[in-house]
N, C-alpha and C positions, 0 to 999 in steps of 0.2 A: 688440490695438489700444491705444494710449495717448493720453491727452489727450481733449479733446472739442471739437467745433465743430458747427454745424448740419449735418445730413446733407444729401446732394445733393437729397433730396426737399424739404427745408425751405428751400433756397435758390432763390428765384424764377429761372426761366429768363430769361436776359438778353434784353432787347429789342434791344440792340446790343452789339457786341463790347466787353468791358471793357478799360480802359486800365490797364496795370500797369507800374511802373518797378522796375528792379533796380539798387540803389545799392551801389557798392563803392569802395574806395580802389584805384584802378587801372581801366583800361578794361574794363568788363564784357563787351565784345564780344571781348576778346582771350583766346585759349586759355592764355595765360601768367598771367593774373590769378587768384589764389586757386585754383590747380590746374585752371583752366578751368570751375569750378563756375558762376559768373555767366553765362558764355557758354552753357553747357549749358542753364541755366534759360531764358535768353532765346530760344534756338532752339526749345526745346520749347513755350514759351508761344505763340510765333508759329505753330508747327505746329498748335496747338489753336484757332487763330483769334483769339487775344488780341492786342490792340494793345500790344506790349511795347517798351519803350525802356530803354537803359542810362544810368545817371548815374555819371560818373567824378568822384570826389571827391579825386583826386590833383591837386596843383598843379604848375606847371612845375618842372622838375628842380631848378634852383637855389633857387627859393623853397621847394620842398618840403624840401630839405635844411636850409635856414636855419630853417624852422619846427620841424623835429625837433630841431635843436641847441638852439633857444630853449626848446622844451618840456622838455628835460632839465636845464635850468640850475638849477631850484629844488631838485632832489634830487641833482644831479651824477651821474646814472646814465642812460646813454643808452638803457637798456632800458625806462625809464619814459616815453620820449617819446611813443609812439603813444597812450597813455592819459592824457596830461597835459591839464589844463583848456584850455590855450592851443590845442593841436592839435585837440582835439575841438570847441572853439568855432568855429575857422576852418572846419573841415570841415562843421559843422552849418550855418553861414551859407551856405556854398557850396551845400549840398543845398537849402536853402530858396530860394535864388536860382534854381536849376535848375527847381524845381517851381512857382515863382510864375506864376500865370496859366495854368497847364497843367491840362487835365482829367486827373486821375489818380485812379483808383478804389482803388488800393492800391499799396503799396511793399514790396518784399522787401529788407530791410536786411541786407546781408552784414556780420556782425560787430557790434561795439558801439563802434566808434571814432568815432562822430558821433551827434548828436542831431537828430531830425526835429521839425518843429513839432507842437504839441499837436493841431492840426486834421487832421493827416495820418493816414490809416489805414495801418498798417504791421505787418508781422511781422518779427521778427528771425530770422536763420538762422546757426547756429554748428555747428562740429564738436566744440568743446571749450569748457568754461567757463574763466574766469580762475582760479577756485579750483582746478580740475584742473591747469591749466597751471603755476601756481605750485608745485604739489605735485610734478609729475613731468616737466615739459617743460624741456629744456635752455636755452631762451631765456627764457620767462616766469619760470622759477625764479630768474633773476638780477635781477629787478626789486627795488627797495627796498620796504620795508614802507610807507613814505609814498606811494610811487608806486602800489602796489597799492591802498591805502586810497582814494586819490583816484579811481582808475578804478572801484573798486567802488561808490562813491557815485553816480557817473554811471550805471553799469550798472543800479543799482536803479531809477533813474528811467526809463531806457530800457525795462526789462522791464515796469514797471508801466503804462506808456503803450501798449505794444504790444497789438494785438488778440490775438495769440498769440505765444509764443516757440517757434520750431521749431528742431529739432536733427537731426543726421544719424543719431544712434544712441541706443539706450536707455541706453548708458553715459553720454552727455552729459545725457540726460533725468534720470537719477537725481541728478546734481549739481544741476540746476535745482530739483528737488523737495526734496532733502535738505539741500544746502548753502545754497540761496537761499530756501527756503521758499515757492516758487511753488505755486499751486494746480494740481492735476492738470489741471483743465479749461483751464488757461492754457498748457499745454505739449503739443507734438505732435512725434512722430518722423516725418520725411519721407524720410530717406535721401538718397543721391546716385546719379547715373547714371554710365555709362561714357563716357569721352571717346574711347575707341579700341575698336572692336568687330571684331576679326579674325574672319573666317569660316574655320573650319578643318574639313576633312573627311579621312578616311583616315589619321588619326593612328596611329602605331605606339607601343607603350607599353614597348618594350625596345630598347636599354638605358635606364636611368633618366637623364633629362636635366632638370636643375633650372634654373630661371630666376629671376634677381633683377633687378628694375626699380625704381630709386630714385635720386633726386638727392642726398639728404643721407646720405652713406655711413655716417657714424658713428651717427647717430640711427636709421637704418634697419637697424642690426645687421650691417653688412657684415663687420667684423672677426670677429665671432662665427661668421658663416656660413662664412668661409674656414677657420677652425679645425675646425668641425664637418664640412665637406666633406672635408678631408684625412683625418679619421678614417673617414668613410664609405667612402672609396676603399680602405681596408684590407679591407672586406667586398665592395665592388662596384668592382673596379678599372676597369670599363668605364664607370662613371658620369661624367657631365660636368656642368659648371656654366657657364651663360652669364651675364655681368654686363653690364647696360646702365644707364647713369646716371653719377653723379658719383664713381665709384670711382677709387682711385689706380692706378698701374701695377701689374699683377699678372702673375707668371710661374709661378704654382703649377700643378702638373700637373693636367690635366683641366679647367682653367679657361680660357674664352675671354672676353676683355675687349673690349667693343664701344664703350665710351665713351658720351658723351651722344647720345641719339637723340630729337631734338625732333619732336613730332608735327606741327609746323607745316611741316616739310620732307618732301617726297614720298619721297626716298630713305630718310630715317630711318623714316618710316611703313612703307615696304616692308620694311625690315630688321626692324622690330618684328613685322610679320606673320609673317615667316620664323621669328623666334625663338619666337613663340607656337605656330607650327605644329609645331616640332620638340620643344618642351618636353613633359614629362610631369607637371610640378608647378611652381608658383610658390612661392618661399620668401623671406620677408622678416620676420625676427624683430626688428622695431623695438623700440627702448627704450621708445617710446611711439608709438602709431598711433591718432590720434583717429578715423579712419575707414579710409582706404586705398582710393582709387578703383581702384588697380591690381589689387586683389583682385576687384573687380567686373568689370574688363576680362578678367582671367584666367578668371573663371567664365563670361563670355560666350563665351569661346573653348573652353569645355569642360574647363578645368583646375581641379584642386583647388589649394588654397593651404595652406602652413604659415604661420600668422599669429601675431602677438604677443597675449599675454593682457592687455597694458597698453593699454587703449583700447577702441575699438568694433569693431575688425576681425573679431573672432571672430563677431560677429553676421552679417556678410556671408556667410560660408561655412556658418553653421549647424552643427548637430551632425554632419551627414553629408558636407558638402562640403569638409572640410579638417581640419587639426589645429592647435590653439592651444597655444603653448608659452610658458613663462616666458623672457623675453629675456635673463635673466641665467644661465640654466641650460643650459650647453653639452651636458650629457648628454641632457637632454630633447630638444634640437634634433636631436642625432644619432639618437636613438631614433625621432623622428618621420620623419626622412629615410629611415631604414632601413625603416620600416613602409611608407611610400608609394613606396619603390623597387620594391615588389611590383607587377607590371603589373596584376594583377586589382584590387588595392586602388586604385591610381591611376585606373584606368578607372572603377571604381564611384564613387569620390568625385568624379571629373570630371563624371559625369552628374548627380550630386546638386547640385553647384555650379552647373551650367548651368541646372537646373530652378529653383533658388532665385534665380538672377540675374534672373528675370522681375520680381521685386519692385523691382529697382534699374535703372529706365530713366528717362531725363530726362522723358518725357511723364508717367510716373507721379509723379515728384517735383513737376513743375509742377502736376499736378492736386491733389496734397495741399496745395501752397502756396496755390493758389486757394481751396481749401476753408477753409484757415486764415484767409484774408482775407475770407471770406464771399462769394466770387465763384464763378462757374461758367463753364467754357469754353462757347462758343456751341453746340457740338454735344453737350456733356454726356457724351460717350462717352470717359471717361478714368477710370482707377482713382483713387479719392480716400480709400480706407481708410488710416489712419495705420499705421505699422509697430509 
């Protein structure tokens, strides 16, 4: 367990359902906003009897674009826009307008791109800190020093006013403790849940069938995976690889390319179910993976994962539910794929991943967030232990 907050026994049982808002830049109800995380939290809060509403802090498209352009003018760097004083001020005013006159017992603030009023009880929720992003993320690392410094000043105030700062992984928690100097009792790891939970039975474990599901092909390690798979086929010529997501055209032997499969479309969801059902391992050697909900989804389907050492993904599978590799080490990836091509290993790790995935459900995440806010679900019957 990390962080501290009152235990469920210390939080009075609610006399009425608590009112909680989830605030994000983009529609929190949409599965396309921030990988569906706000939507997952909202749905879980409601399932627990909480009165939950979403706050969309995006502006109309034209105005949003103009605001971002203006926000980048002072540094002449478009990557600085979201953390600029101008953009954060406008979003903060919009949030305060949404909350004015409303009964809100607590707010889950997705990210640190806006500032809530000092009178609002809120927790922040992130999968990665800015310090981590600047060091290893292909987008945040392109911010200017001036832009980073401005956002960091804002973030310090947001963190200090928050009731707690919650994160998806212990990897992000370490940054809040070590890079930002936050007190341990001010930080909690809550995890994320699965947006797609295929139910699979009667899986066969031979021949080895690897699955890649990711939109950002380069960052998710797609090119490295193709090279490693070609080498794997020298040992296991019957092995196959299914690609789903933002991959380029691929004609490599043993590879089936399925393109984008949006979970908002029924046919795409059905195809994902089919791919999870035929796979024996998920593999995604991302250059950086702050969390990786797809690994939770694979685990829910009883699949082990080959994950990246860069970020928090290794925490999802644990020591028994997968293999973590350096995303720059092709030999290590090949060795991991060879090992998990063994049907007995794949089946054993898949069972372990499935067992560990019980920690990562949206109701469990919602319960942890309520605890961080000092609130309790009306029935009180939900996991609240931090990860």
